[in-house]
VOGU-3710 file (C-alpha; in Angstrom, 3 decimals, decimal comma):
1> msgagaavla> 135,256/26,276/-45,829  138,007/29,454/-44,781  138,574/30,584/-41,187  135,727/33,660/-42,074  133,149/31,289/-43,000  133,848/29,066/-39,620  133,772/32,361/-37,399  129,803/33,305/-38,970  128,536/30,075/-38,552  129,966/29,783/-35,371
11> wallagallp> 128,611/32,990/-33,808  125,260/32,091/-35,932  124,509/28,774/-34,368  125,823/30,560/-30,804  123,249/33,456/-31,224  120,355/30,307/-32,164  121,322/28,841/-29,257  120,811/31,950/-26,781  117,269/32,719/-28,528  114,263/31,698/-26,595
21> pppvrpqplp> 112,330/29,045/-28,580  109,190/30,705/-30,533  105,731/29,334/-28,971  104,422/25,892/-30,214  101,060/25,091/-29,666  99,969/21,843/-29,024  98,687/19,935/-32,538  96,006/16,784/-32,351  97,991/13,507/-33,319  96,601/11,089/-35,576
31> hgdrevheke> 94,130/8,695/-33,712  97,025/6,364/-33,705  99,345/8,660/-32,466  97,323/10,078/-29,308  97,656/9,590/-26,421  94,965/7,382/-24,549  94,243/6,455/-21,169  91,994/4,365/-20,248  91,323/2,984/-16,400  88,984/0,575/-14,200
41> aqfnttyidw> 86,702/3,195/-12,335  84,340/2,986/-9,314  81,080/4,006/-8,430  80,977/6,665/-5,516  84,541/7,466/-6,062  85,424/11,122/-7,193  88,535/11,483/-10,113  90,630/14,718/-10,242  92,224/14,627/-13,583  93,482/16,833/-16,726
51> vhanllniya> 93,159/16,300/-20,281  94,320/18,558/-23,204  94,034/18,203/-26,705  96,745/15,113/-27,372  94,949/13,173/-24,583  92,121/11,087/-24,638  90,731/9,870/-21,259  87,950/6,650/-20,962  86,746/5,237/-17,566  85,768/1,750/-17,983
61> fnhsvrrnrt> 82,707/1,131/-15,584  80,813/-2,367/-15,069  77,531/-3,441/-13,092  75,089/-5,388/-12,813  71,648/-5,407/-14,086  68,692/-7,856/-13,328  65,455/-8,142/-15,114  63,580/-7,212/-12,139  65,138/-4,443/-10,979  66,236/-1,036/-12,401
71> egvrvsvnvl> 68,471/1,043/-10,857  69,605/4,201/-11,978  73,010/5,848/-12,997  74,333/9,512/-12,799  77,371/10,696/-14,214  78,118/14,293/-12,934  81,082/16,494/-13,982  82,729/19,906/-13,145  84,881/21,249/-15,387  87,578/23,472/-12,932
81> sdqkdqpvlf> 89,578/25,308/-15,610  87,906/28,708/-17,241  87,997/27,894/-20,848  84,549/29,076/-22,553  86,002/28,637/-25,974  87,249/25,122/-25,797  84,669/23,236/-23,873  85,381/19,550/-22,756  83,556/16,665/-24,125  81,895/13,801/-22,397
91> vvrqkeavvs> 80,705/11,042/-23,943  78,831/8,347/-22,180  78,613/4,716/-24,166  76,542/2,226/-22,787  74,493/-0,825/-24,143  71,997/0,771/-27,260  72,604/4,635/-25,987  75,306/7,389/-26,805  75,012/10,211/-24,121  77,212/13,251/-24,969
101> fqvplilrgl> 77,328/17,050/-23,358  80,223/19,426/-23,369  81,298/21,642/-20,047  80,676/24,287/-19,875  77,086/23,761/-20,677  75,529/26,133/-23,350  71,976/26,443/-23,092  69,741/29,171/-25,082  66,695/31,614/-23,361  65,066/34,096/-25,267
111> yqrkyayqev> 66,306/36,543/-27,765  68,710/34,139/-28,115  70,700/34,702/-24,837  73,617/32,328/-23,999  73,416/30,799/-20,216  76,647/28,517/-19,338  76,698/25,980/-16,472  79,899/24,420/-15,129  78,189/21,430/-13,437  76,250/18,999/-15,173
121> srtlcqpqtk> 74,919/15,944/-14,058  73,100/13,605/-16,272  71,035/10,521/-15,525  71,766/7,344/-17,614  68,770/5,287/-19,561  69,447/1,962/-18,332  68,982/-0,852/-21,004  66,809/-3,468/-20,792  67,514/-6,927/-20,117  66,125/-10,488/-20,617
131> aevetqhfyv> 69,018/-12,453/-18,471  67,860/-12,758/-14,650  71,260/-10,859/-13,863  73,622/-9,795/-16,827  77,104/-7,482/-16,230  76,759/-4,331/-18,675  79,738/-2,176/-19,301  79,896/1,305/-20,074  82,496/3,991/-20,375  82,960/7,326/-20,417
141> dvstlslnts> 85,542/9,387/-22,850  86,563/12,876/-21,902  88,312/14,715/-24,721  89,449/18,036/-25,348  91,048/20,762/-27,945  92,367/22,861/-25,137  95,607/23,418/-23,166  95,876/21,275/-19,713  92,315/21,322/-18,764  91,244/20,379/-15,147
151> yqlrvtrven> 87,834/18,350/-14,116  86,058/15,963/-11,879  84,160/13,337/-12,556  81,726/11,374/-10,053  79,341/8,406/-11,281  76,915/7,146/-8,451  74,029/4,997/-8,665  70,265/7,070/-8,067  68,184/6,275/-4,810  64,330/5,362/-5,225
161> fvlrtnerfs> 64,355/5,843/-9,222  61,967/3,324/-9,400  58,815/5,730/-8,174  56,621/3,822/-5,714  52,843/4,246/-5,928  51,500/6,528/-3,282  55,181/7,586/-1,921  56,427/10,686/-2,307  60,399/11,523/-3,031  62,178/14,605/-2,918
171> fnataaqpqy> 65,127/15,832/-4,715  66,778/18,918/-6,601  67,559/20,086/-9,776  69,038/22,559/-12,163  69,005/22,885/-15,507  72,593/21,347/-16,777  71,314/18,949/-13,736  67,833/17,601/-14,533  66,431/14,522/-12,984  64,277/11,877/-14,435
181> fkyefpeevd> 62,756/8,733/-12,471  60,775/5,501/-13,464  57,640/4,818/-13,136  55,699/0,956/-13,804  52,491/0,382/-13,542  50,464/-1,991/-11,644  48,886/-4,968/-12,768  45,515/-3,842/-11,159  46,160/-0,002/-11,878  45,104/1,222/-15,658
191> svivkvtsam> 45,543/4,764/-15,362  47,489/7,200/-12,620  48,406/10,369/-11,872  51,640/12,263/-11,507  51,600/15,324/-9,259  54,913/17,625/-8,768  55,229/19,933/-6,236  57,481/22,518/-4,751  57,456/24,928/-1,878  59,385/27,720/-4,463
201> afpcsvisiq> 57,718/28,981/-7,550  60,437/30,012/-9,216  63,174/28,977/-10,981  60,355/27,507/-13,348  60,336/24,174/-14,615  59,149/21,424/-17,227  57,664/17,994/-15,802  57,455/15,693/-18,965  56,117/12,176/-19,423  58,312/10,402/-21,717
211> dilcpvydld> 58,406/6,526/-23,031  60,829/3,834/-21,865  62,900/5,099/-24,696  67,041/5,964/-24,970  68,076/8,761/-25,487  65,723/10,322/-22,528  65,270/14,267/-23,443  65,872/16,022/-20,231  67,346/19,637/-21,389  65,531/22,400/-21,603
221> nnvafigmyq> 66,023/22,780/-24,900  64,975/19,161/-25,922  61,970/18,534/-23,496  59,265/19,252/-25,376  60,199/16,755/-28,086  58,382/13,656/-26,610  55,813/12,595/-24,570  53,181/14,920/-22,640  54,428/18,245/-20,405  53,831/20,947/-18,585
231> tmtkkaaitv> 55,304/24,129/-17,424  55,282/24,528/-13,328  55,729/26,767/-10,675  54,735/25,182/-7,631  51,994/22,095/-8,869  51,590/20,062/-12,021  49,670/17,096/-12,365  49,769/14,965/-15,599  46,773/11,902/-15,692  49,198/8,780/-17,413
241> qkkdfpshsf> 47,163/5,828/-18,856  48,574/2,567/-19,159  47,033/2,007/-22,755  49,268/4,630/-23,645  52,895/2,820/-23,018  53,242/-0,502/-24,452  55,967/-1,009/-21,776  53,631/0,115/-18,957  56,150/1,876/-17,482  57,348/5,927/-18,143
251> yvvvvvkted> 59,965/8,125/-17,279  59,142/11,296/-15,659  61,224/13,812/-16,356  62,156/17,321/-14,278  63,939/20,285/-15,874  64,342/23,592/-14,574  64,322/25,577/-17,485  67,324/28,866/-17,832  64,142/31,462/-17,635  61,067/31,927/-15,582
261> eacggalpyy> 59,403/33,775/-18,025  57,414/30,946/-19,351  55,737/30,755/-15,965  55,196/34,532/-15,901  58,222/35,250/-14,029  60,143/38,506/-15,166  63,525/38,011/-17,571  66,344/38,390/-15,587  69,016/41,437/-16,462  72,289/40,595/-16,318
271> plskdaspde> 74,816/43,864/-17,016  77,652/43,127/-19,107  81,030/44,584/-18,394  82,078/47,098/-20,701  84,649/44,516/-22,295  82,548/41,654/-22,550  80,658/40,692/-25,965  77,331/40,944/-26,253  76,898/36,819/-27,427  79,327/35,841/-24,086
281> pvdqhnrqkt> 77,497/33,620/-22,082  76,088/34,241/-18,812  76,271/32,301/-15,916  73,315/31,334/-14,073  75,460/29,940/-10,562  73,362/27,836/-8,500  69,792/28,231/-10,234  68,659/25,155/-8,356  64,377/23,882/-7,030  63,639/21,464/-5,165
291> levmvspait> 61,153/19,352/-5,677  58,453/16,505/-4,963  56,872/13,843/-6,994  54,009/11,565/-6,005  52,470/8,764/-8,326  49,095/7,846/-6,981  46,303/5,488/-8,811  43,734/7,454/-10,996  39,911/6,492/-10,457  38,891/3,584/-12,239
301> seayvrsvlf> 36,026/2,810/-15,388  33,561/2,118/-12,608  33,904/5,586/-11,016  32,825/7,005/-14,309  29,960/4,576/-14,655  28,790/5,611/-10,999  29,096/9,345/-12,323  27,603/9,725/-15,164  24,600/7,396/-13,463  24,892/10,006/-10,917
311> clgiflsfyi> 24,878/13,399/-13,518  21,371/11,494/-14,926  19,790/10,472/-11,986  20,223/14,215/-10,589  18,714/15,661/-13,671  15,866/13,018/-14,842  14,951/13,662/-11,327  13,492/16,789/-12,417  11,387/15,150/-15,378  10,182/12,726/-12,791
321> ltlliacwes> 9,022/15,842/-10,451  7,645/18,047/-13,127  5,086/15,149/-13,983  4,211/14,253/-10,460  3,381/17,719/-10,148  1,712/17,768/-13,143  -0,479/14,519/-12,143  -1,469/16,426/-8,971  -2,749/19,392/-10,443  -4,676/17,342/-13,036
331> crrqhkrkgl> -6,176/15,868/-9,601  -6,962/18,672/-8,046  -8,515/20,530/-10,600  -10,750/16,927/-11,503  -11,976/17,313/-7,476  -12,806/20,905/-8,002  -14,897/20,655/-11,113  -16,943/18,131/-9,765  -17,645/19,732/-6,545  -18,457/22,937/-8,445
341> laamdspsld> -20,957/20,510/-10,075  -21,911/18,955/-7,043  -22,895/22,242/-5,749  -25,011/23,414/-8,970  -26,718/20,120/-8,412  -27,291/20,384/-4,723  -30,875/21,722/-4,021  -30,172/24,544/-1,791  -28,410/26,012/-4,139  -29,966/29,342/-5,330
351> tghsrsipds> -31,138/29,013/-9,233  -30,443/32,628/-10,044  -27,107/32,610/-8,697  -26,311/28,976/-10,526  -27,212/30,254/-13,837  -24,819/33,656/-13,952  -22,220/31,068/-13,343  -20,540/30,675/-17,037  -20,299/26,871/-18,002  -16,571/27,359/-19,241
361> flnhgpydsy> -15,875/28,383/-15,281  -17,254/25,303/-14,453  -15,941/22,535/-17,055  -12,291/24,044/-17,203  -10,036/26,090/-15,236  -8,171/29,029/-16,754  -7,340/27,471/-19,418  -6,396/23,874/-17,880  -2,522/25,318/-16,728  -1,295/25,788/-13,767
371> gygsfgngss> 1,835/25,154/-12,462  4,843/23,714/-14,097  2,268/22,816/-16,814  0,236/19,257/-17,279  1,816/16,076/-19,452  -1,606/15,188/-19,322  -4,576/14,682/-21,993  -5,535/18,726/-21,628  -8,795/18,533/-23,537  -12,054/18,037/-21,700
381> sstegitdsl> -14,685/15,440/-21,853  -17,308/19,072/-22,562  -16,637/21,349/-25,335  -19,345/24,099/-24,714  -17,985/27,243/-24,191  -18,864/30,568/-25,015  -20,301/30,966/-28,559  -17,985/33,856/-30,207  -21,051/36,190/-30,982  -18,438/39,328/-30,110
391> gsaevsysyv> -19,361/42,363/-32,700  -16,661/45,353/-33,022  -17,929/47,890/-30,560  -15,096/50,227/-29,646  -14,407/48,902/-25,384  -13,500/52,298/-22,874  -11,568/50,822/-20,047  -11,545/52,256/-16,255  -10,231/51,173/-13,009  -12,268/50,165/-10,090
401> gqeqfkrrtp> -12,645/52,676/-7,552  -10,821/55,329/-9,983  -13,675/57,677/-9,969  -13,704/58,127/-5,933  -9,816/58,246/-5,857  -9,976/61,113/-8,535  -12,477/62,813/-5,996  -10,012/62,190/-3,230  -7,008/64,125/-5,518  -8,625/65,794/-7,949
411> saptrplsip> -5,241/67,853/-8,523  -2,735/65,248/-8,390  -4,065/61,952/-9,474  -2,228/58,398/-7,739  -2,109/55,060/-9,211  -4,132/52,720/-6,543  -1,941/50,613/-6,205  -3,645/49,401/-2,670  -7,014/47,741/-4,617  -7,401/44,384/-3,222
421> mgerslenva> -7,662/41,310/-5,767  -11,209/40,533/-4,638  -12,334/44,090/-6,336  -10,754/43,074/-9,534  -11,973/40,054/-9,981  -13,721/38,526/-13,347  -16,786/40,827/-14,316  -19,336/38,867/-16,594  -17,180/38,679/-19,459  -19,935/36,680/-21,231
431> srprldslss> -21,235/39,670/-22,814  -18,474/41,692/-23,280  -17,093/42,222/-26,719  -13,583/40,173/-27,559  -10,215/42,839/-27,983  -8,113/40,345/-30,358  -9,700/40,046/-33,717  -8,970/36,484/-35,125  -9,712/37,752/-38,767  -7,078/37,225/-41,304
441> veeddydtla> -4,220/39,548/-41,231  -1,200/39,878/-42,852  1,636/39,885/-40,371  3,372/42,674/-42,808  0,322/45,220/-41,622  2,056/45,384/-38,120  5,532/46,480/-37,013  6,605/46,295/-33,431  6,690/49,585/-32,214  5,670/51,894/-35,335
451> didydknvir> 2,203/50,477/-35,701  1,364/51,120/-32,390  2,040/54,685/-31,597  -1,593/55,641/-32,843  -2,631/53,336/-30,029  -0,407/55,187/-27,933  -1,487/58,428/-29,010  -5,000/57,624/-28,105  -4,355/56,203/-24,850  -1,992/57,700/-23,480
461> tkqylcvadl> -3,943/60,573/-21,895  -4,256/57,752/-19,520  -1,709/58,839/-16,956  -1,732/54,699/-15,789  -1,979/52,182/-18,340  -3,463/48,749/-18,826  -2,570/45,740/-20,132  -5,476/45,642/-22,320  -4,252/48,726/-23,797  -1,295/47,347/-24,723
471> arkdkrvlrk> -2,471/44,292/-25,835  -4,893/45,100/-29,347  -2,817/43,309/-31,943  -4,510/39,917/-33,594  -3,283/37,458/-31,812  -2,025/35,319/-34,986  0,539/38,063/-35,701  1,708/38,628/-32,485  2,151/34,573/-32,172  4,172/34,725/-35,604
481> kyqiyfwnia> 6,155/37,554/-34,323  6,989/35,659/-31,275  8,198/32,110/-32,884  10,784/34,790/-34,579  12,371/34,639/-31,447  12,595/30,982/-31,327  13,886/30,362/-34,937  15,944/33,257/-35,182  18,046/31,470/-32,169  17,758/28,250/-33,602
491> tiavfyalpv> 19,467/29,745/-36,679  22,158/31,038/-34,530  23,121/28,248/-32,483  23,178/25,775/-35,876  25,629/28,449/-37,217  27,439/29,257/-33,863  28,501/26,269/-32,745  29,467/24,159/-36,100  32,434/26,212/-35,968  32,952/25,904/-32,204
501> iqlvityqtv> 33,125/22,219/-32,517  35,415/22,186/-35,285  37,738/24,721/-33,580  37,832/22,900/-30,285  38,234/19,167/-31,710  41,625/20,756/-33,310  42,245/22,198/-30,107  42,583/19,196/-28,663  43,852/17,431/-31,614  46,489/19,136/-30,920
511> vnvtgnqdic> 47,065/18,535/-27,511  47,355/15,303/-28,000  49,371/14,932/-30,823  52,036/17,628/-29,023  52,171/16,862/-25,635  52,130/20,293/-24,358  49,623/20,690/-22,327  49,691/24,188/-21,515  47,516/25,240/-24,737  44,438/24,231/-22,217
521> yynflcahpl> 43,655/25,426/-18,883  42,331/22,288/-16,836  41,919/22,114/-13,192  44,877/19,056/-13,805  44,446/17,793/-10,191  40,842/16,809/-11,095  40,458/16,314/-14,815  39,423/12,742/-15,864  40,455/12,004/-19,250  38,166/9,540/-21,611
531> gnlsafnnil> 39,341/8,765/-25,023  40,728/11,890/-26,776  38,908/14,076/-23,916  41,508/15,083/-21,268  38,588/16,276/-19,242  35,731/14,384/-19,768  34,313/15,256/-16,145  34,032/18,823/-16,765  32,586/17,952/-20,323  29,875/15,630/-18,295
541> snlgyvllgl> 28,580/17,956/-15,627  27,188/20,793/-18,616  24,838/17,796/-19,288  22,331/19,319/-16,691  21,982/22,748/-19,266  20,548/20,428/-21,932  18,237/18,205/-20,494  16,585/21,235/-18,012  16,184/22,925/-21,574  14,748/20,334/-22,585
551> lflliilqre> 12,128/19,695/-19,891  11,410/23,403/-19,784  10,310/23,454/-23,800  8,634/20,419/-23,448  6,870/22,165/-20,072  6,120/25,188/-22,554  4,949/23,214/-25,351  2,183/21,338/-23,129  1,101/25,194/-22,054  0,994/26,606/-26,276
561> inynrallrn> -1,145/23,096/-26,277  -3,422/23,752/-22,923  -4,002/27,306/-24,233  -4,317/27,166/-27,985  -7,282/24,584/-26,650  -8,814/26,753/-24,642  -8,880/29,338/-27,451  -10,503/26,566/-29,763  -13,004/26,223/-27,407  -13,527/29,848/-26,244
571> dahalecgip> -12,439/30,129/-23,176  -13,512/32,931/-21,302  -10,363/32,879/-19,238  -8,202/32,250/-22,446  -9,959/35,351/-24,365  -10,370/38,123/-21,885  -7,941/37,560/-18,678  -4,806/37,320/-17,072  -1,209/38,164/-19,171  -1,703/37,646/-22,536
581> khfglfyamg> 0,191/34,015/-23,427  2,895/34,971/-26,180  5,605/31,407/-26,081  7,921/32,074/-28,819  10,327/34,328/-25,708  9,867/30,999/-24,020  10,961/28,492/-26,498  13,595/31,069/-27,235  15,209/30,715/-23,505  14,527/27,320/-23,593
591> talmmeglls> 16,977/26,686/-26,698  19,283/29,466/-25,451  19,950/26,954/-22,103  20,263/24,008/-24,063  23,107/25,919/-26,167  24,672/26,851/-23,114  25,414/24,001/-22,011  26,582/22,540/-25,519  28,870/25,430/-26,221  30,301/25,480/-22,318
601> acyhvcpnyt> 31,001/21,704/-22,764  32,961/22,729/-26,255  34,464/25,336/-24,517  36,290/22,549/-21,679  37,410/20,517/-24,040  40,261/23,018/-24,309  39,648/25,970/-22,333  41,949/28,538/-22,501  42,357/32,681/-23,712  41,117/32,586/-27,167
611> nfqfdtsfmy> 37,676/30,650/-26,823  36,690/31,440/-23,804  33,677/33,829/-25,221  32,000/30,672/-26,479  31,322/30,285/-22,799  29,365/33,400/-22,368  27,847/33,905/-25,468  24,767/32,585/-25,086  24,440/33,903/-21,411  24,437/37,270/-22,835
621> miaglcmlkl> 21,484/36,014/-24,612  19,654/34,209/-21,823  19,927/37,591/-20,182  18,826/39,752/-22,507  16,052/37,228/-23,645  14,348/37,187/-20,015  14,855/41,254/-19,931  12,698/40,899/-23,046  10,071/38,544/-21,577  10,152/40,127/-18,457
631> yqkrhpdina> 9,334/43,580/-20,102  6,889/41,869/-22,730  4,760/40,436/-20,157  3,122/44,305/-19,370  3,410/45,375/-22,819  3,081/42,425/-25,421  2,013/44,785/-28,005  5,227/46,917/-28,035  8,322/44,518/-27,773  11,379/44,928/-29,298
641> saysayacla> 11,717/42,843/-32,140  13,519/39,840/-32,927  15,854/41,216/-35,475  16,664/44,328/-33,441  16,879/42,160/-30,167  19,629/39,936/-31,341  20,985/42,772/-32,737  21,404/44,430/-29,608  22,925/40,897/-28,770  25,319/40,746/-31,128
651> lviffsvvgv> 26,785/43,861/-30,569  27,416/42,560/-26,992  29,007/39,721/-28,308  31,413/41,616/-30,596  32,148/43,865/-27,683  32,711/40,755/-25,423  35,864/39,594/-28,054  37,051/43,258/-28,695  37,641/43,105/-24,711  39,300/39,886/-24,636
661> vfgkgntafw> 41,672/40,863/-27,806  42,283/44,239/-26,779  41,004/45,413/-23,353  43,729/43,740/-20,976  45,668/46,791/-19,481  44,246/49,234/-23,213  42,983/52,351/-21,494  42,135/53,471/-24,304  39,325/50,803/-25,100  38,436/50,928/-21,300
671> ivfsvihiva> 37,607/54,755/-21,795  35,616/53,894/-24,888  33,892/51,421/-23,644  32,531/53,502/-20,169  31,579/55,985/-22,458  29,255/53,504/-24,649  28,336/52,120/-21,534  27,290/55,101/-19,576  25,460/56,634/-23,030  23,518/53,142/-23,898
681> tlllstqlyy> 22,612/53,369/-20,135  20,807/57,075/-20,470  19,299/56,261/-23,874  17,490/53,100/-22,608  17,020/55,060/-19,252  14,879/57,556/-21,278  12,914/54,691/-23,788  11,634/52,909/-20,586  10,749/56,308/-18,739  9,007/57,804/-21,646
691> mgrwkldsgi> 7,432/54,639/-22,755  8,828/55,447/-26,337  7,222/58,690/-26,837  10,573/60,817/-27,810  12,754/61,087/-30,603  16,273/61,307/-30,612  16,959/64,394/-33,215  18,791/67,358/-34,120  16,108/69,015/-31,271  16,555/66,779/-28,964
701> lrrilhvlyt> 18,602/69,142/-26,498  16,522/71,939/-27,331  13,469/69,879/-25,434  15,731/68,536/-22,628  16,357/72,437/-21,693  12,976/73,191/-22,026  11,886/70,095/-19,713  14,788/71,249/-17,444  13,111/74,627/-17,451  9,508/74,014/-17,334
711> dcvrqcsgpm> 9,770/71,239/-14,084  12,941/72,518/-12,134  13,563/76,215/-12,567  9,627/76,849/-13,628  7,860/75,091/-11,207  9,481/72,610/-8,432  7,300/69,350/-10,035  8,371/65,623/-8,952  8,287/63,008/-11,912  4,850/61,983/-13,612
721> yvdrmvllvm> 6,513/58,366/-13,136  7,789/57,676/-10,128  8,158/53,832/-9,744  10,080/53,875/-13,066  12,053/57,028/-12,288  12,824/55,077/-9,131  13,846/52,109/-10,773  15,768/54,144/-13,262  17,857/56,053/-11,031  18,838/53,224/-8,800
731> gniinwslaa> 20,011/51,377/-12,811  21,255/54,073/-13,484  23,859/54,295/-10,437  24,479/50,883/-10,701  26,039/51,216/-14,072  27,696/54,140/-13,347  29,233/52,884/-10,634  30,324/49,147/-12,700  31,423/51,758/-15,636  33,875/53,578/-13,039
741> yglivrpndf> 34,830/49,906/-11,750  36,194/48,364/-15,427  37,732/52,192/-16,194  39,281/52,059/-13,161  40,500/48,407/-11,963  40,244/47,603/-16,189  39,814/43,752/-15,094  41,351/41,348/-17,265  38,740/38,830/-17,144  36,836/41,173/-19,556
751> asyllaigic> 33,530/38,528/-21,153  33,005/37,824/-17,193  32,836/41,734/-16,477  30,855/42,511/-19,634  28,200/38,946/-18,110  28,311/40,657/-14,445  26,612/44,071/-16,318  23,659/42,339/-18,002  22,830/39,541/-15,232  23,020/42,856/-12,456
761> nlllyfafyi> 20,789/44,608/-14,750  18,302/41,706/-15,194  18,340/41,226/-11,118  17,302/44,737/-10,823  14,256/44,510/-13,184  13,683/42,008/-11,378  13,409/42,715/-8,208  11,498/46,076/-9,421  8,746/43,775/-11,485  8,126/42,287/-7,898
771> imklrsgeri> 7,701/45,026/-6,039  5,627/46,421/-8,593  3,008/43,087/-8,515  2,823/43,225/-5,038  2,070/47,316/-4,703  -0,216/46,563/-7,379  -2,482/44,340/-5,235  -1,554/41,361/-7,001  0,341/38,301/-4,958  2,396/35,803/-5,831
781> klipllciis> 0,929/31,879/-5,795  2,840/29,036/-3,884  4,851/27,542/-6,527  6,198/30,646/-8,077  7,045/31,633/-4,425  8,728/28,294/-3,852  10,706/28,467/-7,185  11,925/31,838/-5,877  13,120/30,921/-2,748  14,884/28,059/-3,966
791> tsvvwgfalf> 15,955/29,164/-6,969  17,378/32,160/-4,878  19,137/30,103/-2,300  20,325/27,601/-5,292  22,082/30,513/-7,035  24,065/31,693/-3,830  25,495/28,069/-3,624  26,315/28,142/-7,277  28,320/31,666/-6,815  30,176/30,090/-4,138
801> fffqglstwq> 31,420/27,300/-6,118  32,121/29,707/-8,904  34,385/31,886/-7,305  36,400/28,914/-6,283  38,747/29,814/-9,027  40,131/26,394/-10,109  42,065/27,704/-12,958  42,569/31,250/-14,717  43,452/31,656/-17,972  44,189/35,024/-17,736
811> ktpaesrehn> 47,676/34,032/-15,896  50,655/31,897/-17,443  49,133/27,750/-17,501  51,758/27,399/-14,473  50,472/30,145/-12,266  47,145/28,914/-13,553  47,794/25,288/-11,744  49,056/26,956/-8,418  44,646/27,215/-8,065  44,443/23,050/-9,259
821> rdcilldffd> 42,571/21,509/-6,710  41,586/17,640/-5,672  37,496/16,508/-6,824  35,269/17,023/-4,008  32,088/15,072/-4,994  32,589/10,997/-5,965  36,390/11,227/-6,952  35,108/12,606/-10,206  33,544/16,224/-9,938  35,775/19,414/-8,828
831> dhdiwhflss> 34,168/22,247/-7,829  33,369/24,083/-11,496  31,692/20,832/-12,118  29,364/21,399/-8,629  29,056/25,020/-10,554  27,628/23,821/-13,707  25,402/21,561/-11,772  23,629/24,245/-9,363  23,504/26,844/-12,095  21,466/24,959/-14,585
841> iamfgsflvl> 18,812/24,264/-12,066  19,315/28,160/-10,978  18,423/29,100/-14,743  15,859/26,126/-15,191  14,325/27,522/-11,807  14,749/31,303/-12,988  12,812/29,764/-16,094  10,259/28,708/-14,147  9,534/31,829/-11,831  9,005/33,972/-15,544
851> ltldddldcv> 6,766/31,757/-16,212  4,533/30,925/-13,312  4,893/34,632/-11,851  1,967/35,687/-13,036  -0,309/32,571/-12,649  -2,445/34,714/-10,310  -3,568/37,017/-12,665  -5,393/33,876/-15,298  -8,820/35,117/-13,723  -8,389/38,601/-13,712
861> qrdkiyvf> -9,271/40,849/-16,493  -6,725/42,556/-18,531  -8,534/45,787/-18,006  -7,860/45,932/-14,083  -4,070/44,655/-14,614  -1,704/47,504/-14,917  1,540/47,982/-16,904  4,673/48,924/-14,894
//
């Protein structure tokens, strides 16, 4: 090489030596070339170390495992360097299990939000051992692809890892530091209830019951994979049965969620800086919750048997009581009959007077029907009665004392409401023609409201009507008409109940398969499972509706048998006296009560937002049927048809479903419903006040203005029917107030709000009926009076337990569990079960009130019984 070339080469080498070398990132070495640091590690020691791409740290631990003693091992790490794009990987290798996690730990929430956690703690799953004492080894591997990253590592033993029965244990948990504990069933315990409580509602957490398997799913994104689980704010309770776990033990896993939205909390807003990426994880800092767990034994199988017998005993006692009352009434009638016969045979008795007493009154009471009805033989040894030698002559009706009343106030006739019952006693009805023809009449010859128009036109000149004016139709036609109520409701019950049963069975199956106990809103602190049913006690307590509804049907059946026998022997009381007896509506009411029990039980299989209307549908029907029955008592011929009545009830149920689905916070819906409510109230008020003598057509406004002008402007005159006007004014005030309340408050529980409207109107109508009955000189006999008093008391206690509110589907499942309470009766029934007991008894008593309320009129002629 020449001198010049050598000089150039020397200068190049010198320049290269002076320039800084290019940056070189460390490259991962092959496995054989990676630097591995393995060290023996100790429990309860904090290791502060560093790792990079070419370094693998391995910490070897060993501990003694005993067969009869379980100890938990917990690994806690904290990455000190802030390198989110290249996390540190921790792998715990142990016998039969491998647990791995990265730090920062990234968990996702709603809308794919990312949350980063620098401090992570995980409890290791302990493998089973068959030896008395065994030394087990596990290793913690630490690696990363980043440059030097420092971290802390600490392995500790978990105190109180095995939960003891009836002992409380407090602990802390976060989303990246979940906790779980082990529970082993004692020999004598077959079922336990796991209760977890916290003084703070948020952060939201999840409680899970899992089998003893590795790995344990203890993170927010996998805790729902296996086992049973619930979201929780302040309370959670899960009943666990030994038969469901082959190892007779399970894990109680507690996980804090990354967000509170599942528990009803607000979705957090984390403002991002200008330079930050929308996908950058958010640091939630110290999102920690303090909780307390306790496992206590659940009830035994003997408690189930005791509770079932208790429930049966309560309601079967009503059957025994009814039978005793029936026997007492039968003995009383026999004694009274013997006394009358003895009086007739007495030589001191005036013979002329004795001949004026019809034989039917001596041999029979008012068609052998008193009180609750008789379960004995309704026939009598004597079948002689009044012969059916009745003509077809027209009969004119007048009121007792009507002429002298008119002479007192000829210009403004007032209803004679203070006439004593003695003046309205039975006349010699044997010589009076019968009003009810028993000739063959086709059912289609009569329509419920249309064919009575002529009769109303004839009798509308009378200011005050009597029951005889509105009891002109053939009895067989009316009997068929009212039987339609029963057959219609029976058909509705079948086609309504079958899909409901299928749906709730599907719900219960989903709960059992998925383990998601947020689907159903039970009182988990008093939910006793049986078989596949999660809350058998809530289902059992509905037995009263079915048994008492069946008892009511039996009472009605016996009353109808006695009444038909009285008609066959031409009993004067059955033919001419008392409120006309039609039993179809009573049969419909008893059937509706039984269906209420069935559908309430179906609802309580899995109570939630979507099937609440099942529990209230037949409550609407019961309220509607009771109002129809009250109206039908004094208006036997002009009652609404079954088709119209059930069409109205179907409309109510339709609004109930729409309100549940769309009514929550929907202003437009509440405006429309309130307008419909007020308009319907006005139309019904007009119908009741004018007794159907008005038409809704194009001339309605002109007629309204004419009435207002003649009655308010031209002359100031009071209403023609004062009593009805008072009722309707009060009814409109109450209904308008309810409409205003709904429009202003807009309650979430629309079904209960709609039911409250029906019940308020029923109570108002019933109070009006009682008041008018007393003002008309009628009285209330002992049995209906006792029924009214006792039923009112039972309703009061029932409503007290109803408003305890042990759960509510209007909130999230976690918030609903804050209202849960322990059992208060036999360690098996809660407040809502007692509501079922008391409300079924109260409904049964209310039906008896309707059945016996007018028994005092059984010996009063129908042309002496007023219509109101």
